[in-house]
C-alpha positions as CSV (number, residue, x, y, z in Angstrom):
1,M,7.6,-22.0,-9.8
2,R,9.1,-24.0,-7.0
3,N,7.7,-23.6,-3.5
4,V,10.1,-22.0,-1.1
5,P,10.0,-23.2,2.5
6,I,8.9,-20.8,5.2
7,A,11.8,-19.5,7.2
8,N,11.6,-19.8,11.0
9,P,11.9,-16.4,12.6
10,R,14.9,-15.8,14.8
11,K,14.2,-16.3,18.4
12,Y,15.4,-12.8,19.5
13,D,14.6,-11.0,16.3
14,M,12.1,-8.5,17.9
15,I,14.4,-7.8,20.8
16,V,17.2,-7.0,18.5
17,R,15.0,-4.7,16.4
18,V,13.9,-2.8,19.5
19,L,17.4,-2.4,20.9
20,V,18.8,-1.3,17.5
21,S,15.9,1.2,17.1
22,L,16.5,2.6,20.6
23,I,20.2,3.0,19.9
24,I,19.5,4.7,16.6
25,C,17.0,7.2,18.2
26,G,19.4,7.9,21.0
27,E,22.3,8.8,18.7
28,A,20.3,10.5,16.0
29,V,21.9,13.5,14.2
30,N,20.6,16.1,11.8
31,G,21.6,14.7,8.5
32,S,22.4,16.5,5.3
33,S,23.1,13.5,3.1
34,L,21.3,10.2,2.3
35,K,22.7,6.9,1.3
36,I,20.3,4.8,-0.8
37,I,21.1,1.1,-1.1
38,E,20.8,0.1,-4.7
39,E,21.1,-3.6,-4.0
40,T,18.7,-6.0,-2.2
41,R,20.1,-7.4,1.0
42,G,19.0,-10.6,2.7
43,R,18.8,-9.6,6.4
44,A,17.9,-6.5,8.4
45,F,20.4,-4.2,9.9
46,Q,23.2,-4.9,7.3
47,S,23.5,-1.3,6.2
48,R,25.9,0.6,8.5
49,N,26.2,3.9,6.5
50,F,22.9,5.6,7.0
51,T,21.5,8.9,8.4
52,V,18.5,9.1,10.8
53,Y,16.5,12.3,10.4
54,H,14.5,13.9,13.2
55,R,12.8,17.1,12.3
56,P,9.9,19.0,13.9
57,C,6.6,17.7,12.6
58,N,4.7,21.1,12.4
59,F,1.5,19.2,11.8
60,K,-0.8,21.5,9.7
61,L,-4.1,19.8,10.3
62,N,-6.1,19.9,13.5
63,Y,-6.0,16.2,14.4
64,A,-8.5,16.7,17.3
65,E,-11.1,18.2,14.9
66,D,-10.2,17.3,11.4
67,Y,-10.0,13.5,11.9
68,N,-13.2,12.8,10.1
69,L,-12.5,14.9,7.0
70,K,-12.7,13.2,3.6
71,T,-9.7,13.2,1.3
72,S,-10.8,16.2,-0.9
73,T,-11.4,18.4,2.2
74,I,-8.0,17.6,3.6
75,I,-6.4,18.5,0.2
76,E,-8.1,21.9,0.4
77,K,-6.8,22.4,3.9
78,Y,-3.3,22.6,2.2
79,G,-4.5,25.3,-0.1
80,L,-4.7,23.0,-3.1
81,P,-7.6,22.5,-5.5
82,S,-9.4,19.2,-5.4
83,E,-11.9,17.4,-7.6
84,V,-14.1,14.4,-6.9
85,H,-14.7,11.9,-9.8
86,S,-17.1,9.0,-10.0
87,I,-16.3,5.9,-12.1
88,Q,-18.4,2.9,-12.9
89,T,-16.5,-0.4,-13.5
90,E,-17.6,-3.0,-16.1
91,D,-19.0,-5.2,-13.4
92,G,-21.1,-2.4,-11.8
93,Y,-19.0,-1.1,-8.9
94,I,-19.0,2.7,-8.4
95,L,-15.6,4.1,-7.4
96,E,-14.9,7.6,-6.1
97,I,-11.5,9.0,-6.8
98,F,-9.9,12.3,-6.1
99,R,-7.7,14.7,-8.1
100,I,-5.4,17.6,-7.4
101,P,-5.6,19.0,-10.9
102,A,-2.7,20.3,-12.9
103,A,-3.9,20.1,-16.5
104,G,-1.3,19.2,-19.1
105,K,1.3,18.1,-16.5
106,P,2.6,14.6,-16.0
107,I,0.0,12.3,-14.2
108,A,0.7,10.6,-10.9
109,L,-1.8,7.9,-9.9
110,L,-1.6,6.9,-6.2
111,N,-2.9,3.4,-5.3
112,H,-3.6,2.4,-1.7
113,G,-3.1,-1.1,-0.4
114,F,-5.1,-3.6,1.7
115,G,-7.8,-2.0,3.9
116,G,-6.6,1.5,3.0
117,S,-7.9,4.5,1.2
118,S,-6.7,7.7,-0.5
119,R,-6.5,9.4,2.9
120,L,-3.2,7.7,3.5
121,F,-1.6,9.9,0.9
122,V,-2.6,13.2,2.2
123,I,-1.9,13.1,5.9
124,N,1.6,13.9,7.3
125,C,3.7,16.6,8.8
126,D,4.0,20.0,7.1
127,R,3.5,19.4,3.3
128,R,5.3,16.0,3.4
129,A,2.4,13.8,2.4
130,L,3.1,12.1,-1.0
131,A,0.1,13.6,-2.8
132,V,0.9,17.1,-1.5
133,R,4.5,16.8,-2.4
134,L,3.7,15.7,-6.0
135,A,1.2,18.5,-6.3
136,D,3.7,21.1,-5.1
137,E,6.1,19.8,-7.7
138,G,3.6,20.4,-10.5
139,F,2.2,16.9,-11.1
140,D,-1.4,16.1,-12.0
141,V,-2.2,13.9,-9.0
142,W,-5.0,11.3,-8.9
143,L,-5.9,9.2,-5.8
144,A,-7.6,5.9,-6.3
145,N,-10.1,4.2,-4.0
146,F,-10.8,0.6,-4.7
147,R,-14.1,-1.3,-4.2
148,G,-15.3,-1.7,-0.7
149,N,-13.5,1.1,1.1
150,E,-15.1,4.1,2.7
151,Y,-15.4,6.0,-0.6
152,S,-16.0,3.3,-3.2
153,N,-18.9,1.4,-1.4
154,K,-21.6,1.6,-4.0
155,H,-22.9,-0.6,-6.8
156,T,-25.4,-0.2,-9.6
157,Q,-27.5,-3.1,-8.3
158,L,-26.1,-4.4,-5.1
159,S,-26.1,-3.1,-1.5
160,I,-22.9,-3.1,0.5
161,D,-24.8,-5.4,2.9
162,D,-25.3,-8.0,0.1
163,A,-22.9,-11.0,0.2
164,Q,-22.6,-10.8,-3.6
165,Y,-21.1,-7.3,-3.2
166,W,-18.2,-8.7,-1.3
167,D,-17.7,-11.6,-3.7
168,H,-14.6,-10.1,-5.3
169,S,-10.9,-11.0,-5.4
170,I,-7.5,-9.3,-6.1
171,D,-8.1,-10.3,-9.7
172,D,-11.4,-8.3,-9.9
173,V,-9.8,-5.2,-8.4
174,A,-6.9,-5.5,-10.9
175,F,-8.9,-6.3,-14.0
176,Y,-11.9,-4.0,-13.4
177,D,-11.1,-1.2,-10.9
178,T,-7.6,-0.5,-12.0
179,A,-8.4,-0.7,-15.7
180,A,-11.4,1.6,-15.3
181,I,-9.4,4.2,-13.3
182,I,-6.6,4.3,-15.8
183,D,-8.9,4.6,-18.8
184,Y,-10.9,7.3,-17.1
185,I,-7.9,9.4,-16.1
186,L,-6.3,9.3,-19.5
187,E,-9.7,10.2,-21.1
188,V,-10.3,13.2,-18.9
189,S,-6.7,14.4,-19.0
190,G,-6.3,13.8,-22.8
191,Q,-2.9,12.2,-22.2
192,E,-1.6,8.9,-23.5
193,R,0.4,7.7,-20.5
194,L,0.5,8.0,-16.7
195,N,2.8,7.2,-13.8
196,W,1.7,5.2,-10.8
197,V,2.8,4.9,-7.2
198,G,1.4,2.0,-5.2
199,H,1.7,0.8,-1.7
200,S,1.7,-2.9,-0.6
201,L,-1.1,-4.8,-2.3
202,G,-1.9,-1.7,-4.4
203,N,1.2,-2.6,-6.4
204,S,-0.2,-6.0,-7.2
205,F,-3.5,-4.5,-8.5
206,V,-1.5,-2.7,-11.2
207,V,0.9,-5.6,-12.0
208,G,-2.1,-8.0,-12.2
209,L,-3.8,-5.8,-14.7
210,L,-0.6,-5.4,-16.8
211,A,-0.1,-9.2,-16.8
212,S,-3.6,-10.0,-17.8
213,Q,-4.2,-7.2,-20.3
214,P,-0.8,-6.4,-21.8
215,E,-2.2,-3.5,-23.9
216,Y,-2.2,-1.4,-20.7
217,N,1.6,-1.5,-20.6
218,E,1.5,1.2,-23.3
219,K,-0.4,3.4,-21.0
220,I,2.3,3.4,-18.3
221,N,5.3,5.8,-18.3
222,M,6.8,4.8,-14.9
223,G,5.7,2.8,-11.9
224,F,6.9,3.0,-8.2
225,A,6.1,0.1,-5.9
226,L,6.4,0.9,-2.2
227,G,6.7,-2.1,0.2
228,G,7.1,-4.9,-2.4
229,G,5.6,-5.4,-5.8
230,S,5.2,-9.0,-6.8
231,G,2.9,-10.6,-4.3
232,I,5.6,-13.2,-3.2
233,Y,5.4,-14.1,0.5
234,T,7.6,-16.9,1.6
235,H,8.8,-15.8,5.0
236,H,5.7,-14.2,6.6
237,V,7.3,-11.9,9.2
238,Q,3.9,-10.4,10.3
239,P,2.7,-12.8,13.0
240,L,-1.0,-12.5,12.3
241,L,-0.5,-13.2,8.6
242,R,2.0,-16.0,9.3
243,N,-0.5,-17.7,11.7
244,L,-3.5,-17.5,9.3
245,V,-1.7,-18.8,6.2
246,P,-2.3,-22.5,6.9
247,F,-6.0,-21.8,7.4
248,E,-6.8,-19.8,4.3
249,K,-9.6,-22.2,3.2
250,S,-11.2,-22.0,6.6
251,V,-10.9,-18.2,6.7
252,Y,-12.7,-18.0,3.3
253,R,-15.5,-20.4,4.2
254,L,-16.2,-18.8,7.7
255,G,-16.1,-15.3,6.2
256,K,-18.7,-16.2,3.6
257,W,-20.9,-18.1,6.1
258,L,-20.7,-15.8,9.1
259,L,-19.9,-12.3,7.7
260,S,-21.6,-12.4,4.3
261,G,-18.3,-12.2,2.5
262,K,-16.7,-9.4,4.6
263,L,-13.5,-9.9,6.5
264,L,-14.7,-8.0,9.6
265,P,-18.1,-7.7,11.3
266,S,-19.9,-4.6,10.1
267,N,-19.8,-2.9,13.5
268,F,-16.2,-3.8,14.3
269,P,-14.3,-1.2,12.2
270,P,-16.2,1.8,13.6
271,L,-15.5,0.7,17.2
272,L,-11.8,0.1,16.5
273,H,-11.5,3.4,14.7
274,K,-13.0,5.4,17.7
275,F,-10.8,3.6,20.2
276,M,-7.6,4.1,18.2
277,H,-8.4,7.8,17.5
278,R,-9.0,8.5,21.2
279,A,-5.8,6.7,22.2
280,C,-3.7,8.5,19.6
281,T,-5.2,11.9,20.3
282,K,-4.4,11.4,24.0
283,D,-0.8,10.5,23.1
284,A,-0.6,13.6,20.8
285,L,-1.9,16.0,23.4
286,N,0.5,14.6,26.0
287,R,3.4,14.5,23.6
288,R,4.2,10.9,24.5
289,F,4.2,7.5,23.1
290,G,1.5,5.4,24.7
291,I,-1.0,2.7,23.8
292,C,-1.5,4.2,20.3
293,L,2.1,3.6,19.3
294,Y,2.4,0.3,21.1
295,I,-0.6,-1.1,19.1
296,S,0.9,0.2,15.8
297,Y,4.2,-1.6,16.6
298,I,2.3,-4.9,17.0
299,F,1.1,-4.7,13.4
300,D,3.8,-2.7,11.7
301,G,7.1,-3.0,13.6
302,F,9.1,-0.9,16.0
303,H,10.3,2.5,14.7
304,P,9.9,5.0,17.5
305,G,9.3,8.6,16.6
306,Q,8.9,8.1,12.8
307,I,5.1,8.2,12.6
308,P,3.8,11.0,14.9
309,P,0.7,10.3,17.0
310,E,-1.0,13.3,15.3
311,V,-0.8,11.4,12.1
312,L,-2.0,8.1,13.6
313,S,-4.9,9.9,15.3
314,M,-6.3,11.0,11.9
315,V,-5.4,7.9,9.9
316,L,-6.6,5.3,12.4
317,Y,-10.1,6.9,12.6
318,R,-10.7,5.4,9.2
319,L,-8.2,2.6,8.9
320,P,-8.7,-0.2,8.2
321,S,-11.7,-0.2,5.8
322,N,-13.6,-3.4,5.6
323,V,-12.4,-5.7,2.8
324,S,-13.6,-8.8,1.0
325,V,-12.7,-12.1,2.7
326,K,-12.2,-13.5,-0.8
327,L,-9.6,-10.9,-1.5
328,F,-7.9,-11.6,1.8
329,S,-8.0,-15.3,1.2
330,Q,-6.3,-14.9,-2.2
331,W,-3.5,-13.0,-0.4
332,L,-3.2,-15.9,2.0
333,Q,-3.1,-18.3,-1.0
334,W,-0.2,-16.4,-2.5
335,A,1.6,-16.7,0.8
336,K,0.8,-20.3,1.4
337,Y,1.9,-21.6,-2.0
338,S,4.4,-18.9,-3.0
339,R,2.7,-18.5,-6.4
340,V,1.1,-15.3,-7.7
341,A,-2.0,-16.8,-9.3
342,F,-5.7,-16.3,-10.0
343,F,-8.0,-17.1,-7.1
344,N,-7.9,-20.8,-6.3
345,Y,-11.5,-22.2,-5.9
346,G,-10.4,-25.8,-5.7
347,P,-9.8,-28.3,-8.5
348,L,-13.4,-28.8,-9.7
349,R,-14.4,-25.1,-9.8
350,N,-11.0,-24.2,-11.2
351,L,-11.7,-26.6,-14.1
352,F,-15.0,-24.9,-14.7
353,T,-13.7,-21.4,-14.3
354,Y,-10.2,-21.6,-15.9
355,G,-10.3,-24.8,-17.9
356,K,-7.6,-26.5,-15.7
357,F,-7.5,-28.0,-12.2
358,Q,-5.0,-25.4,-10.8
359,S,-5.6,-21.7,-11.0
360,P,-3.3,-20.2,-13.6
361,L,-0.3,-18.0,-12.7
362,Y,-0.1,-14.3,-13.5
363,D,1.9,-14.1,-16.7
364,F,4.6,-11.6,-15.8
365,K,6.3,-12.0,-19.2
366,Q,3.4,-9.8,-20.4
367,V,4.4,-6.9,-18.2
368,T,6.6,-5.1,-20.6
369,S,6.6,-1.9,-18.7
370,L,8.6,-3.4,-15.8
371,N,11.8,-1.9,-17.2
372,R,10.2,1.4,-16.2
373,T,9.3,0.2,-12.7
374,V,11.1,0.9,-9.4
375,V,10.5,-1.2,-6.2
376,F,11.3,0.3,-2.8
377,W,11.8,-2.1,0.1
378,A,12.5,-1.7,3.8
379,Q,14.7,-3.8,6.1
380,N,12.2,-3.7,9.0
381,D,9.1,-4.3,7.0
382,A,6.8,-6.5,9.0
383,F,4.7,-7.5,6.0
384,I,7.2,-8.0,3.2
385,Y,10.4,-9.8,4.1
386,P,13.6,-8.5,2.3
387,E,14.2,-11.9,0.8
388,D,10.7,-11.9,-0.7
389,V,11.5,-8.6,-2.4
390,K,14.7,-10.2,-3.8
391,I,12.7,-13.2,-5.1
392,G,10.2,-10.8,-6.8
393,A,13.1,-8.8,-8.3
394,Q,14.4,-12.1,-9.8
395,L,11.0,-12.6,-11.5
396,F,11.3,-9.0,-12.8
397,P,15.0,-8.8,-13.9
398,H,14.5,-5.3,-15.5
399,V,13.0,-3.7,-12.3
400,K,15.2,-1.3,-10.4
401,V,15.2,-2.2,-6.7
402,I,16.0,0.4,-4.0
403,G,16.3,-0.3,-0.3
404,V,15.7,2.5,2.2
405,S,18.9,3.0,4.1
406,D,17.3,3.4,7.6
407,P,17.3,-0.1,9.0
408,S,14.2,0.6,11.2
409,W,12.1,1.7,8.2
410,N,8.9,-0.3,8.1
411,H,5.8,-0.9,6.0
412,F,3.7,2.2,6.8
413,D,6.6,4.5,7.1
414,F,6.5,4.7,3.3
415,L,3.2,6.6,3.6
416,L,3.1,8.1,7.1
417,G,6.8,8.4,8.1
418,Q,7.7,12.0,8.8
419,D,11.0,11.4,6.9
420,A,9.4,9.6,3.9
421,D,10.0,12.7,1.8
422,I,13.7,12.5,2.3
423,F,14.1,8.7,2.2
424,V,11.7,7.9,-0.6
425,Y,9.7,10.8,-2.2
426,D,12.6,12.9,-3.3
427,T,13.9,9.9,-5.3
428,I,10.5,9.3,-6.9
429,I,10.1,13.0,-7.9
430,R,13.7,13.2,-9.3
431,M,13.1,10.0,-11.4
432,L,9.8,11.2,-12.6
433,K,11.2,14.5,-13.7
434,E,14.1,12.8,-15.5
435,S,11.7,10.5,-17.4
436,T,9.6,13.6,-18.4
437,D,12.7,15.4,-19.6
438,R,13.7,12.3,-21.7
439,A,10.2,12.2,-23.2
């Protein structure tokens, strides 16, 4: 695949985004209709016919007291049943996944992305969180947790402090974790197929598995990729990612040498979590947008009012989880070379590992279930540029691509936005029910 040059960001892009967002919020109306763009657009703010929703949050959880609850307990707070399941992967990692059981009903597997966990799918206003919405609609909901996060941090032989524990890549999460989770769910449920919904890199975990082990395509009914689905990064809107891309080799070597294979120092995430939780709790109590929201804008883009501080107060107490620097480096490799490939060790070790000097590409031709896959993208996504979604859609010509019509919609709005149920989840549920009726 030909490398695509990195586009230079427009000089006043952020200023334009802020002004447009403020205008939108100032002129918001209570909408009764929704326009979904069924066509990929190249630049932000090209959709003029859209509706902005502003509804009371009615946050059901006590964000000041419930911030440390695990996923299963939060599920029970909604009056739903929950189950905790332990899975051992082929390479010895022990994963903890959660279930909102509905025996005999269609299965929905929810996959978190980089540095996330299953908590992202159960925290939102009212009963608007994706896992809760799906459970209320009668689906058998399973929530994945991939190796290294707060729930899946055990191994049969290794400690989480061992460097070897963190010696894993996107390939390993796709080939071992995702495969083990799918096999386990189908065995326990007694069903032959499941549906998956992924966010960000969580989509690549599924696609990587389907490309490398094509037999798993027969185990998929439908897939929904929120915030991109191919791993193509040619424009790098997010400043931190854009600035680190040229130094991916140094990031990998320093992480292995200084941090025993982790991306962050062991004591850094807890300190960050406590600081962000206190800042967001203060904003929530005072009903204002303060440092909590400003910090979130730096990483995720400006969309005032869409993610309430109550939600951020609970989410950021555990986000981000620590991740493997090798996994992060592979993400940077994809961005640097605009090729979705196995981890690149360098020519000599590649030759020993793969039998060739260059790490092989994922074979997307093997992903036969893509004609049953839907990709949602956002015009204001700070992590996945709209043109990158378009490039990915060209790789997958049978994929249905849907753009969220709110031009300020960004990467984490897919999970935490208080209007995500209207802009995204209603469409997912409708399509899932239609596929079930056809079956």
